[in-house]
C-alpha positions as CSV (number, residue, x, y, z in Angstrom):
1,M,-101.4,-45.5,12.5
2,A,-104.4,-48.2,11.7
3,R,-104.9,-50.5,13.6
4,K,-105.1,-54.0,12.7
5,H,-108.7,-56.1,11.3
6,I,-109.2,-59.1,13.5
7,L,-112.8,-61.0,11.6
8,I,-114.1,-63.2,14.8
9,V,-116.4,-66.1,13.7
10,D,-117.9,-68.4,16.4
11,D,-121.8,-69.8,16.3
12,D,-121.8,-68.2,20.1
13,V,-123.0,-65.9,19.9
14,D,-122.1,-65.4,24.4
15,M,-118.8,-65.6,22.9
16,L,-118.5,-63.7,20.1
17,K,-119.6,-60.5,22.3
18,V,-115.8,-61.8,24.8
19,L,-113.2,-62.2,22.5
20,K,-114.6,-59.0,20.9
21,V,-114.0,-57.1,24.0
22,F,-111.0,-58.6,25.2
23,L,-109.6,-57.1,21.5
24,Q,-111.1,-54.4,21.1
25,D,-109.4,-51.9,22.8
26,D,-106.6,-52.7,20.2
27,Y,-108.4,-54.1,17.2
28,Q,-110.9,-53.5,15.2
29,V,-113.0,-56.2,15.3
30,T,-115.9,-57.7,13.5
31,I,-117.6,-60.4,14.5
32,V,-119.9,-63.0,12.1
33,D,-122.0,-66.1,13.5
34,S,-121.1,-68.9,10.9
35,G,-119.5,-69.9,8.6
36,K,-120.9,-69.4,5.7
37,Q,-120.7,-65.0,7.3
38,A,-117.2,-65.3,7.3
39,L,-117.3,-66.3,3.4
40,E,-119.2,-64.0,2.7
41,Y,-117.5,-61.6,4.6
42,M,-114.5,-62.3,3.3
43,L,-115.5,-62.4,-0.9
44,K,-115.2,-57.7,0.4
45,H,-113.0,-57.4,3.3
46,T,-109.2,-57.8,4.2
47,P,-109.0,-58.9,7.6
48,D,-105.4,-59.0,9.3
49,L,-106.1,-62.0,11.6
50,I,-109.3,-64.3,11.0
51,L,-110.0,-65.6,15.3
52,L,-111.9,-69.5,13.8
53,D,-114.3,-72.1,15.4
54,Y,-114.4,-75.2,14.8
55,M,-117.6,-75.8,15.8
56,M,-119.9,-74.6,13.4
57,P,-123.1,-75.6,11.8
58,L,-123.6,-76.2,7.4
59,F,-119.0,-74.8,7.3
60,D,-117.2,-75.6,10.0
61,G,-114.2,-74.2,10.9
62,P,-111.1,-76.4,8.3
63,H,-113.8,-76.5,5.7
64,V,-114.2,-72.7,5.8
65,L,-110.2,-72.8,6.6
66,E,-110.2,-74.7,3.4
67,I,-111.7,-72.4,1.2
68,L,-110.4,-69.5,2.1
69,R,-106.9,-71.3,1.7
70,K,-107.5,-71.2,-2.3
71,R,-109.0,-67.9,-3.0
72,E,-106.1,-66.0,-4.5
73,E,-107.5,-62.8,-1.8
74,S,-107.3,-65.0,1.3
75,K,-105.2,-67.6,1.0
76,N,-102.1,-65.9,3.1
77,V,-104.9,-64.0,6.1
78,P,-103.4,-65.7,9.2
79,V,-105.3,-68.0,11.3
80,L,-105.8,-68.9,14.7
81,F,-108.9,-72.1,15.3
82,L,-110.1,-70.8,18.7
83,T,-112.5,-73.6,19.6
84,S,-113.2,-76.4,22.3
85,V,-112.2,-78.8,20.8
86,T,-109.5,-81.4,22.1
87,E,-109.6,-84.9,20.6
88,R,-106.4,-85.6,19.4
89,D,-107.3,-86.5,15.4
90,K,-109.8,-82.4,15.2
91,I,-106.7,-80.9,16.4
92,L,-104.2,-82.7,14.3
93,Q,-106.7,-82.1,10.3
94,C,-107.1,-78.5,11.6
95,L,-103.0,-78.2,12.4
96,A,-102.6,-80.1,8.1
97,L,-104.8,-76.1,7.5
98,N,-101.0,-74.4,8.1
99,P,-103.3,-71.8,10.8
100,Q,-101.0,-69.9,12.9
101,G,-102.3,-71.7,15.8
102,Y,-104.2,-72.9,17.9
103,L,-105.9,-72.2,20.6
104,V,-108.5,-74.3,23.3
105,K,-111.9,-73.1,24.8
106,P,-112.2,-71.3,27.7
107,I,-109.1,-68.6,27.2
108,S,-108.5,-65.5,29.2
109,R,-107.9,-62.3,27.9
110,E,-104.2,-62.4,28.6
111,E,-103.4,-65.6,26.1
112,L,-105.7,-64.1,23.9
113,L,-103.2,-60.5,23.3
114,Q,-99.5,-62.8,23.7
115,R,-101.4,-65.3,20.6
116,V,-102.6,-62.7,18.7
117,A,-99.4,-60.2,18.9
118,E,-97.0,-63.0,18.2
119,V,-98.8,-63.4,14.8
120,F,-98.4,-59.8,14.1
121,E,-95.1,-59.8,15.9
122,P,-93.6,-63.0,15.0
123,K,-90.4,-63.3,17.7
124,E,-87.6,-64.8,15.2
């Protein structure tokens, strides 16, 4: 069976490396370090899940998600925000875009794997 493909979008290269190590044993992982790169990647590829940082230069996470939701080929791709942003208004702004979740950094490998698994196999 083909492994699920996760796209990780974060402008922090160290965070990208950590998240890739957390996930690569169980999933096919692609990393990009900007919202612009994510949007370009999504023109040719459709991952099974996107882990999306909030704070990034040029295209922040909410902006990227808004664009993805408008495109036919990406409108149904699950998105988990993974960010250090904890301000209530910003969290509510993200949740208004209907992501599959909002995770706060730092995150343990176990918690990340659990939340990703819940996206792929939702509990009834």
